[in-house]
N, C-alpha and C positions, 0 to 999 in steps of 0.2 A: 504494500499500500503506499510505504514512503517511496518506493521508485514512482511510484507512477504520480504521486504529487509533487515529487522533484522534476517529470517531467513535464507536467501539463505547467509550473513555474516558466520553467525556461518557454515554452509556446507560447503564454500569456504575456509574460513579463516585457515583451518587446513593443504589444501591441501598448499596453499601458506607458512604459517608459516612455515613447516615442509620441506619445500623444501631441507635445508641446501646446500649442493655443487653442487648439481642439477639445469640448468637452470630451469628460472619460466618464463612465457609469460602469456601476456593478449590479447586475439583475440575483437577485434572488427570490425563491422558492420556499417558504419556509424557516427563514433565516440560512437556509444553504445558499451559496455563489451556484448560480447555473449559468452565468453569462458575463463577459463583459466587453462590452463597445466603448467605442471612439469615433466621434461626429465626423468622421473623414472618410471619403473612399478609401477601399483597400481590402484586405483579403477577408474569408470567412472560416475560421478555423474550427473544423469539429473535434471532437473529444476523441473518435475513434482515429485509430490510424490510417494516413490515406492508403488508397490500391497502389502497388506499386507504376510507375511513370503516372499517377494521377496529376493533370496541372490543378494550381492552386484556384481555387474558387473566389472570384472577386465581385465584390458589390459597390453599387452606385453611389450610395452616399453614407454607409459607415463601413467601419473595420470590426472584427467580429469573434470572439474567443470562446466556443461552447466549453464546460465544464461538468457539466451532467448529461452525458447519453440518453437518460430517460426524457430529457425535456426538451430534446433539440429538433422533434417534428413539430412541438409545438410553437417553439419558438419562430422554429421559420415559416409556420403557417402564419402566424402573427407579423413578420418581417415581409413577408410577399404582401400582404394586406395594408402596408404603410407607404405612406408617400415621402415621407423624409425621418428623419430620427426622432425628431419632436412627437410626429404623430407616434412612429414605432415605441417611445418611452411613453405616450398616453394609453396605447392602447394593450401595454403589457398590466400597466396598472389595473386598465377595466377588469384583464385577465387573470387578477389576481396577485400579480408579481409585486415584488419590492423594487424599486431603483432610487440606485442612491449616486448622488456624484462623486468621482473620486477627486 
């Protein structure tokens, strides 16, 4: 478990550390972090290991790293229904997620 946490930390840290002037958020479900987002176009990183040779998935208005495999489908459904980061954050809150600015 510790190894998994360390691996996830290495994957997530560049997203948050490179936020610069862009707003960064952590999304929680029942006080458990499930997603980290930065309000700028970039990569969508799954908690699952990518398939060999898979190209990174990019998004038009945010950068995100999933932290909970069981939540990814619902988070993606909400993201696909959103027009921008503010809309995504509002929809997440409406769906019962907590969103905190970092």
